[in-house]
N, C-alpha and C positions, 0 to 999 in steps of 0.2 A: 335340276332347271326350275321346278316348281317351288322348292323352299328355300333356295339361295342363289345367288349371284356368284358364289366360288365355282360354279359348273357350268362351263360356257361351250356347250357341244354345239355342232352344225350338222348338215345331212352328210359328209362325208364321215363323221365318226360314227354315226348309224349304220353308214353302209361296208365300214370296215369292220363293224361288228355282226352285221348280217351277214356278209359273204361265206367266212369261216363257221357259222353256223347252219347255212342252207347246205353249203357244199359236205358237212359231216351227216347228215339227214340223209342227202340225196345218195351221197356212197355207202352208207349203211344200208337203206333201202335197198341200192344195187344188190350190195352184198349178200343180203337176206334172200331177194330173187334168185341169184345165181348160185349159190354156195350151198349144196345138198346136206352137207355133214354139220350138225347144231354144233360139235365142239369148234370146228372151224370158223362157223359163223360168227361165235361168240370171242373166240379171240380176233378176228379180224376187226370184230367191232370195237372192242375193247383197245386195240391198237390205234384205232382211228380216234378214238376218244382221248386217248393218252396224246396223241399229236395235238389234238385239239386243243387240251390244257394246255401243252408245252405253248402252243402258240397265243393263245390267251394272255396267260401269265407272261409272255415276254411284252406282247404289248400293253398289257395293264402296267407293269413296274420294270420290264426289262430286266430279267434275271440273268440273262447271258452277257 
């Protein structure tokens, strides 16, 4: 947006990007606090990040 006029984002675009990032961070923080087994923590957080990347890719280019 600073270098070209081809990108025309508004506040809704930034909100749609912020909500999955915020919810992923909060979910992983919750898992780290509640789950005591380190292997389960890592597995659950990896699953959450995988879901984030799938959603992010869908929103960016529409993979599905």
